[in-house]
MDAnalysis code that builds the backbone (N, CA, C; Angstrom):
import MDAnalysis as mda
import numpy as np

u = mda.Universe.empty(456, n_residues=152, atom_resindex=np.repeat(np.arange(152), 3), trajectory=True)
u.add_TopologyAttr("name", ["N", "CA", "C"] * 152)
u.add_TopologyAttr("resid", np.arange(1, 153))
u.add_TopologyAttr("resname", ["MET", "ASN", "ARG", "ARG", "GLY", "GLY", "PHE", "SER", "LEU", "LEU", "GLU", "LEU", "ALA", "ILE", "VAL", "LEU", "VAL", "VAL", "LEU", "GLY", "LEU", "ILE", "ALA", "ALA", "ILE", "ALA", "VAL", "PRO", "ARG", "LEU", "SER", "ARG", "ALA", "GLY", "THR", "GLY", "ALA", "ALA", "ASP", "ALA", "ALA", "LEU", "GLU", "GLN", "ASP", "LEU", "THR", "THR", "LEU", "ARG", "GLY", "ALA", "VAL", "GLU", "CYS", "TYR", "ALA", "ALA", "GLU", "HIS", "CYS", "GLY", "VAL", "TYR", "PRO", "ALA", "ALA", "THR", "THR", "PHE", "ARG", "GLU", "GLN", "LEU", "ARG", "ARG", "TYR", "THR", "ASP", "GLY", "SER", "GLY", "VAL", "VAL", "SER", "LYS", "ASP", "ARG", "LEU", "GLY", "ARG", "TYR", "GLN", "PHE", "GLY", "PRO", "TYR", "VAL", "ARG", "ASP", "VAL", "PRO", "SER", "VAL", "ALA", "ALA", "GLY", "PRO", "SER", "LYS", "GLY", "PHE", "GLY", "ARG", "VAL", "ALA", "ALA", "GLU", "PRO", "GLY", "GLN", "GLY", "VAL", "GLY", "TRP", "ILE", "TYR", "ASP", "GLU", "SER", "THR", "GLY", "GLN", "ILE", "ARG", "VAL", "ASN", "ALA", "ARG", "GLU", "GLU", "ARG", "ASP", "SER", "LEU", "GLY", "ARG", "ARG", "TYR", "ALA", "ASP", "TYR"])
u.atoms.positions = np.array([
    [-54.019, -40.346, -6.061],
    [-52.602, -40.474, -5.941],
    [-52.106, -39.722, -4.723],
    [-51.308, -40.402, -3.989],
    [-50.786, -39.820, -2.770],
    [-49.281, -39.596, -2.933],
    [-48.882, -38.451, -3.474],
    [-47.460, -38.152, -3.714],
    [-46.991, -37.125, -2.699],
    [-45.895, -37.447, -2.029],
    [-45.354, -36.524, -1.039],
    [-44.461, -35.509, -1.737],
    [-44.494, -34.273, -1.284],
    [-43.644, -33.229, -1.835],
    [-42.231, -33.336, -1.279],
    [-41.261, -32.742, -1.962],
    [-39.891, -32.772, -1.506],
    [-38.957, -33.209, -2.618],
    [-37.687, -33.256, -2.297],
    [-36.675, -33.613, -3.280],
    [-36.154, -35.015, -3.002],
    [-35.798, -35.675, -4.076],
    [-35.197, -36.990, -3.909],
    [-33.720, -36.829, -3.561],
    [-33.129, -37.884, -3.103],
    [-31.707, -37.864, -2.753],
    [-30.851, -37.554, -3.977],
    [-31.228, -38.046, -5.123],
    [-30.487, -37.786, -6.354],
    [-30.539, -36.312, -6.735],
    [-31.693, -35.680, -6.601],
    [-31.819, -34.252, -6.913],
    [-30.959, -33.407, -5.961],
    [-30.966, -33.747, -4.687],
    [-30.130, -33.011, -3.727],
    [-28.647, -33.186, -4.031],
    [-28.238, -34.373, -4.424],
    [-26.833, -34.625, -4.761],
    [-26.425, -33.806, -5.973],
    [-27.276, -33.710, -6.962],
    [-26.976, -32.921, -8.173],
    [-26.830, -31.445, -7.816],
    [-27.721, -30.930, -6.981],
    [-27.635, -29.525, -6.565],
    [-26.329, -29.266, -5.812],
    [-25.950, -30.183, -4.926],
    [-24.699, -30.013, -4.186],
    [-23.484, -30.044, -5.103],
    [-23.484, -30.895, -6.107],
    [-22.374, -30.949, -7.059],
    [-22.285, -29.645, -7.842],
    [-23.407, -29.124, -8.285],
    [-23.419, -27.862, -9.045],
    [-22.909, -26.721, -8.164],
    [-23.379, -26.645, -6.920],
    [-22.897, -25.597, -6.008],
    [-21.402, -25.732, -5.732],
    [-20.914, -26.949, -5.614],
    [-19.486, -27.179, -5.429],
    [-18.673, -26.704, -6.614],
    [-19.170, -26.941, -7.819],
    [-18.475, -26.468, -9.021],
    [-18.439, -24.945, -9.086],
    [-19.557, -24.340, -8.751],
    [-19.611, -22.864, -8.751],
    [-18.619, -22.307, -7.729],
    [-18.576, -22.900, -6.545],
    [-17.640, -22.439, -5.514],
    [-16.195, -22.645, -5.954],
    [-15.916, -23.769, -6.612],
    [-14.544, -24.043, -7.060],
    [-14.086, -23.024, -8.099],
    [-15.003, -22.491, -8.853],
    [-14.659, -21.487, -9.863],
    [-14.593, -20.091, -9.237],
    [-15.542, -19.759, -8.369],
    [-15.673, -18.395, -7.853],
    [-14.653, -18.056, -6.770],
    [-14.359, -18.963, -5.866],
    [-13.492, -18.644, -4.728],
    [-12.097, -18.199, -5.168],
    [-11.414, -18.912, -6.071],
    [-10.092, -18.416, -6.496],
    [-10.157, -17.057, -7.178],
    [-11.208, -16.823, -7.942],
    [-11.335, -15.511, -8.596],
    [-11.529, -14.397, -7.571],
    [-12.320, -14.660, -6.558],
    [-12.549, -13.645, -5.536],
    [-11.290, -13.389, -4.719],
    [-10.526, -14.412, -4.437],
    [-9.296, -14.199, -3.676],
    [-8.274, -13.417, -4.491],
    [-8.219, -13.637, -5.799],
    [-7.317, -12.849, -6.654],
    [-7.770, -11.405, -6.740],
    [-9.080, -11.181, -6.691],
    [-9.588, -9.810, -6.743],
    [-9.125, -9.035, -5.516],
    [-9.123, -9.685, -4.344],
    [-8.640, -9.026, -3.135],
    [-7.166, -8.702, -3.223],
    [-6.389, -9.618, -3.773],
    [-4.950, -9.385, -3.942],
    [-4.722, -8.246, -4.930],
    [-5.490, -8.230, -6.006],
    [-5.364, -7.155, -6.991],
    [-5.707, -5.799, -6.392],
    [-6.693, -5.768, -5.513],
    [-7.062, -4.512, -4.854],
    [-5.938, -4.036, -3.936],
    [-5.303, -4.964, -3.227],
    [-4.177, -4.590, -2.356],
    [-3.005, -4.079, -3.181],
    [-2.755, -4.711, -4.333],
    [-1.679, -4.243, -5.213],
    [-1.980, -2.837, -5.722],
    [-3.231, -2.576, -6.072],
    [-3.625, -1.241, -6.542],
    [-3.481, -0.207, -5.424],
    [-3.826, -0.594, -4.193],
    [-3.670, 0.318, -3.057],
    [-2.199, 0.644, -2.823],
    [-1.345, -0.363, -2.955],
    [0.096, -0.144, -2.813],
    [0.596, 0.840, -3.865],
    [0.165, 0.645, -5.094],
    [0.583, 1.540, -6.171],
    [0.098, 2.970, -5.920],
    [-1.134, 3.113, -5.422],
    [-1.673, 4.441, -5.116],
    [-0.913, 5.091, -3.963],
    [-0.581, 4.313, -2.932],
    [0.194, 4.857, -1.813],
    [1.560, 5.354, -2.276],
    [2.198, 4.593, -3.170],
    [3.495, 5.035, -3.702],
    [3.351, 6.327, -4.495],
    [2.301, 6.441, -5.279],
    [2.067, 7.664, -6.050],
    [1.879, 8.858, -5.110],
    [1.121, 8.659, -4.050],
    [0.887, 9.728, -3.071],
    [2.183, 10.127, -2.380],
    [2.959, 9.141, -1.919],
    [4.219, 9.448, -1.246],
    [5.205, 10.141, -2.178],
    [5.281, 9.664, -3.412],
    [6.201, 10.302, -4.370],
    [5.793, 11.734, -4.646],
    [4.500, 11.988, -4.756],
    [4.021, 13.354, -4.958],
    [4.332, 14.244, -3.768],
    [4.172, 13.709, -2.564],
    [4.474, 14.476, -1.350],
    [5.959, 14.814, -1.269],
    [6.809, 13.864, -1.617],
    [8.260, 14.092, -1.596],
    [8.630, 15.178, -2.605],
    [8.043, 15.126, -3.778],
    [8.341, 16.139, -4.805],
    [7.837, 17.518, -4.400],
    [6.672, 17.569, -3.777],
    [6.137, 18.847, -3.307],
    [7.034, 19.421, -2.206],
    [7.474, 18.563, -1.297],
    [8.404, 18.995, -0.250],
    [9.668, 19.583, -0.877],
    [10.231, 18.875, -1.841],
    [11.467, 19.345, -2.482],
    [11.247, 20.675, -3.206],
    [10.093, 20.829, -3.817],
    [9.805, 22.077, -4.527],
    [9.760, 23.264, -3.563],
    [9.272, 23.041, -2.361],
    [9.178, 24.125, -1.375],
    [10.436, 24.289, -0.532],
    [11.380, 23.364, -0.667],
    [12.611, 23.417, 0.126],
    [13.849, 23.483, -0.780],
    [13.722, 24.214, -1.876],
    [14.835, 24.497, -2.792],
    [15.513, 23.230, -3.310],
    [14.725, 22.216, -3.634],
    [15.258, 20.995, -4.220],
    [15.828, 19.997, -3.232],
    [15.729, 20.277, -1.941],
    [16.230, 19.362, -0.914],
    [15.098, 18.419, -0.507],
    [15.385, 17.130, -0.517],
    [14.387, 16.126, -0.158],
    [14.365, 15.915, 1.351],
    [13.256, 15.370, 1.881],
    [13.217, 15.074, 3.319],
    [14.331, 14.105, 3.705],
    [14.791, 14.199, 4.926],
    [15.829, 13.288, 5.417],
    [15.195, 11.935, 5.717],
    [15.936, 10.871, 5.507],
    [15.415, 9.528, 5.760],
    [15.076, 9.333, 7.242],
    [15.867, 9.900, 8.111],
    [15.660, 9.704, 9.554],
    [14.450, 10.463, 10.090],
    [14.075, 11.553, 9.429],
    [12.928, 12.356, 9.886],
    [11.835, 12.440, 8.821],
    [11.835, 11.484, 7.909],
    [10.919, 11.473, 6.767],
    [9.463, 11.658, 7.202],
    [9.017, 10.818, 8.111],
    [7.614, 10.853, 8.549],
    [7.243, 12.221, 9.130],
    [8.065, 12.749, 10.001],
    [7.761, 14.035, 10.635],
    [7.774, 15.171, 9.623],
    [8.740, 15.160, 8.711],
    [8.835, 16.245, 7.737],
    [7.666, 16.246, 6.758],
    [7.074, 15.103, 6.495],
    [5.924, 15.072, 5.595],
    [4.596, 15.283, 6.319],
    [4.528, 14.973, 7.602],
    [3.280, 15.064, 8.357],
    [3.107, 16.374, 9.125],
    [4.154, 17.109, 9.314],
    [4.108, 18.320, 10.136],
    [4.458, 19.556, 9.298],
    [4.457, 20.680, 9.943],
    [4.881, 21.930, 9.314],
    [6.401, 22.030, 9.407],
    [7.010, 22.626, 8.382],
    [8.458, 22.800, 8.388],
    [8.811, 24.219, 7.969],
    [10.035, 24.599, 8.305],
    [10.548, 25.866, 7.795],
    [11.350, 25.569, 6.528],
    [11.983, 26.570, 5.983],
    [12.725, 26.409, 4.733],
    [13.883, 25.433, 4.807],
    [14.394, 25.190, 5.997],
    [15.511, 24.258, 6.143],
    [15.063, 22.861, 6.580],
    [13.764, 22.659, 6.746],
    [13.255, 21.331, 7.084],
    [13.058, 21.072, 8.560],
    [13.261, 22.083, 9.418],
    [13.021, 21.915, 10.850],
    [11.515, 21.771, 11.064],
    [11.112, 20.830, 11.911],
    [9.709, 20.443, 12.063],
    [9.053, 21.150, 13.247],
    [7.770, 21.499, 13.064],
    [6.949, 22.046, 14.136],
    [5.541, 21.451, 14.022],
    [4.870, 21.266, 15.158],
    [3.488, 20.782, 15.137],
    [2.532, 21.874, 14.679],
    [2.910, 23.126, 14.889],
    [2.025, 24.248, 14.598],
    [2.554, 25.099, 13.449],
    [1.628, 25.718, 12.752],
    [1.989, 26.611, 11.647],
    [2.158, 28.025, 12.201],
    [3.309, 28.265, 12.757],
    [3.605, 29.562, 13.358],
    [4.910, 30.103, 12.813],
    [4.958, 31.403, 12.639],
    [6.201, 32.053, 12.238],
    [6.808, 31.479, 10.981],
    [7.985, 30.949, 11.113],
    [8.730, 30.469, 9.944],
    [8.274, 29.096, 9.447],
    [7.448, 28.415, 10.196],
    [6.998, 27.063, 9.821],
    [5.767, 27.166, 8.907],
    [6.009, 27.448, 7.654],
    [4.934, 27.716, 6.700],
    [4.699, 26.617, 5.674],
    [5.540, 25.606, 5.648],
    [5.431, 24.571, 4.623],
    [4.808, 23.293, 5.188],
    [4.041, 22.611, 4.349],
    [3.448, 21.334, 4.732],
    [2.133, 21.531, 5.454],
    [1.594, 20.499, 6.008],
    [1.969, 19.089, 5.858],
    [1.625, 18.566, 4.464],
    [2.291, 17.506, 4.064],
    [2.166, 16.975, 2.713],
    [1.323, 15.702, 2.667],
    [1.285, 14.969, 3.753],
    [0.421, 13.785, 3.872],
    [-0.141, 13.750, 5.286],
    [-1.288, 13.114, 5.435],
    [-1.861, 12.948, 6.772],
    [-1.032, 11.960, 7.581],
    [-0.611, 10.888, 6.917],
    [0.245, 9.898, 7.567],
    [0.954, 9.094, 6.491],
    [2.060, 8.500, 6.844],
    [2.762, 7.589, 5.945],
    [2.083, 6.234, 6.109],
    [1.486, 5.712, 5.031],
    [0.724, 4.472, 5.166],
    [1.607, 3.242, 5.335],
    [1.021, 2.211, 5.877],
    [1.686, 0.908, 5.904],
    [1.584, 0.305, 4.514],
    [2.506, -0.550, 4.177],
    [2.504, -1.215, 2.876],
    [1.271, -2.103, 2.787],
    [0.523, -1.987, 1.681],
    [-0.756, -2.688, 1.528],
    [-0.621, -4.103, 0.985],
    [0.484, -4.432, 0.336],
    [0.622, -5.754, -0.289],
    [2.092, -6.131, -0.377],
    [2.329, -7.397, -0.670],
    [3.696, -7.863, -0.870],
    [4.356, -8.331, 0.408],
    [5.652, -8.569, 0.355],
    [6.357, -9.141, 1.495],
    [6.460, -8.201, 2.690],
    [6.304, -6.908, 2.481],
    [6.396, -5.932, 3.580],
    [5.025, -5.464, 4.041],
    [3.992, -6.202, 3.690],
    [2.622, -5.822, 4.031],
    [2.494, -5.569, 5.527],
    [1.891, -4.419, 5.846],
    [1.657, -4.060, 7.238],
    [2.749, -3.225, 7.867],
    [3.885, -3.109, 7.216],
    [4.983, -2.310, 7.760],
    [4.914, -0.892, 7.196],
    [5.093, 0.104, 8.060],
    [5.031, 1.489, 7.616],
    [6.298, 2.271, 7.857],
    [7.301, 1.607, 8.406],
    [8.551, 2.317, 8.714],
    [9.301, 2.651, 7.428],
    [9.888, 3.831, 7.388],
    [10.679, 4.299, 6.253],
    [12.144, 4.269, 6.665],
    [12.987, 3.693, 5.809],
    [14.415, 3.621, 6.103],
    [15.214, 3.712, 4.812],
    [16.491, 4.004, 4.948],
    [17.371, 4.095, 3.782],
    [17.791, 2.722, 3.279],
    [17.749, 1.713, 4.142],
    [18.178, 0.360, 3.786],
    [17.111, -0.652, 4.182],
    [17.019, -1.765, 3.444],
    [16.080, -2.820, 3.839],
    [16.423, -3.365, 5.216],
    [15.418, -3.795, 5.936],
    [15.626, -4.360, 7.255],
    [14.329, -4.887, 7.819],
    [14.399, -5.494, 8.966],
    [13.222, -6.047, 9.620],
    [12.248, -4.931, 10.003],
    [11.000, -5.067, 9.613],
    [9.980, -4.078, 9.955],
    [9.959, -2.855, 9.060],
    [10.808, -2.803, 8.052],
    [10.852, -1.661, 7.131],
    [9.869, -1.906, 5.987],
    [8.976, -0.948, 5.761],
    [8.015, -1.064, 4.674],
    [8.455, -0.337, 3.418],
    [9.055, 0.828, 3.614],
    [9.447, 1.681, 2.493],
    [10.948, 1.934, 2.514],
    [11.576, 1.844, 1.358],
    [12.993, 2.175, 1.199],
    [13.058, 3.550, 0.541],
    [13.784, 4.460, 1.155],
    [13.830, 5.848, 0.703],
    [15.271, 6.312, 0.545],
    [15.543, 6.933, -0.605],
    [16.865, 7.499, -0.894],
    [16.740, 9.019, -0.834],
    [17.249, 9.611, 0.234],
    [17.088, 11.054, 0.410],
    [17.897, 11.886, -0.582],
    [18.889, 11.300, -1.239],
    [19.670, 12.067, -2.212],
    [18.923, 12.236, -3.536],
    [18.046, 11.301, -3.856],
    [17.285, 11.379, -5.110],
    [15.791, 11.570, -4.898],
    [15.315, 11.345, -3.664],
    [13.885, 11.446, -3.385],
    [13.092, 10.219, -3.815],
    [13.776, 9.163, -4.215],
    [13.092, 7.946, -4.672],
    [12.613, 7.127, -3.482],
    [11.372, 6.662, -3.568],
    [10.821, 5.795, -2.542],
    [10.207, 4.583, -3.219],
    [10.414, 3.425, -2.605],
    [9.879, 2.184, -3.166],
    [9.535, 1.246, -2.026],
    [8.810, 0.197, -2.364],
    [8.439, -0.791, -1.356],
    [9.640, -1.680, -1.050],
    [9.717, -2.151, 0.178],
    [10.807, -3.021, 0.601],
    [10.551, -4.433, 0.077],
    [10.942, -4.681, -1.152],
    [10.785, -5.994, -1.792],
    [11.893, -6.138, -2.815],
    [12.301, -7.350, -3.063],
    [13.365, -7.576, -4.042],
    [12.819, -8.265, -5.276],
    [12.619, -9.549, -5.197],
    [12.176, -10.319, -6.360],
    [10.714, -10.742, -6.287],
    [10.030, -10.453, -5.178],
    [8.641, -10.868, -5.035],
    [7.785, -10.170, -6.079],
    [6.755, -10.876, -6.522],
    [5.898, -10.367, -7.602],
    [4.448, -10.252, -7.152],
    [3.721, -9.361, -7.823],
    [2.313, -9.167, -7.511],
    [1.449, -10.195, -8.246],
    [0.148, -10.027, -8.177],
    [-0.781, -10.989, -8.770],
    [-0.708, -11.007, -10.293],
    [-0.139, -9.977, -10.899],
    [0.010, -9.928, -12.361],
    [1.410, -10.306, -12.822],
    [2.278, -10.650, -11.884],
    [3.631, -11.057, -12.228],
    [4.655, -9.929, -12.241],
    [4.260, -8.700, -11.901],
    [5.203, -7.584, -11.839],
    [5.947, -7.617, -10.521],
    [7.215, -7.241, -10.545],
    [7.999, -7.159, -9.309],
    [7.535, -5.950, -8.498],
    [7.332, -6.158, -7.187],
    [6.952, -5.036, -6.328],
    [8.031, -3.961, -6.334],
    [9.282, -4.351, -6.483],
    [10.378, -3.388, -6.499],
    [10.317, -2.465, -7.714],
    [9.567, -2.863, -8.755],
    [9.445, -2.036, -9.969],
    [8.253, -1.098, -9.955],
    [7.489, -1.094, -8.883],
    [6.324, -0.198, -8.811],
    [6.789, 1.230, -8.861],
])
């Protein structure tokens, strides 16, 4: 008997159909996993920023960082009144509280790291200096689990 090795056209077609089904199931799940990871990173960044704001307020007699100088006051050394210095000299004994203010990891403001008191173009974080509350710049947009980004 002279039988050649290899696969028939029907066997190859069946393998391709099975691989297509596996890809159709796996690809959407993997893309949702990436979105879920970005949502988790956003939530972690908010937790870090909120902790830094509270630590700043604790060391500055309950006064929160100013919205206009938020980034500098959290990244640099400050004195008791919030004046910023690059170096820890003399009266500048407080901070830094974060290495940097991160860009938003997910949602409609993804990639934006600017902090402002009001929503606007290029603003990632909305910050209320009277209460110390910080949130992502989003209104009704929802994450991969259906939660509003504004409720993080």
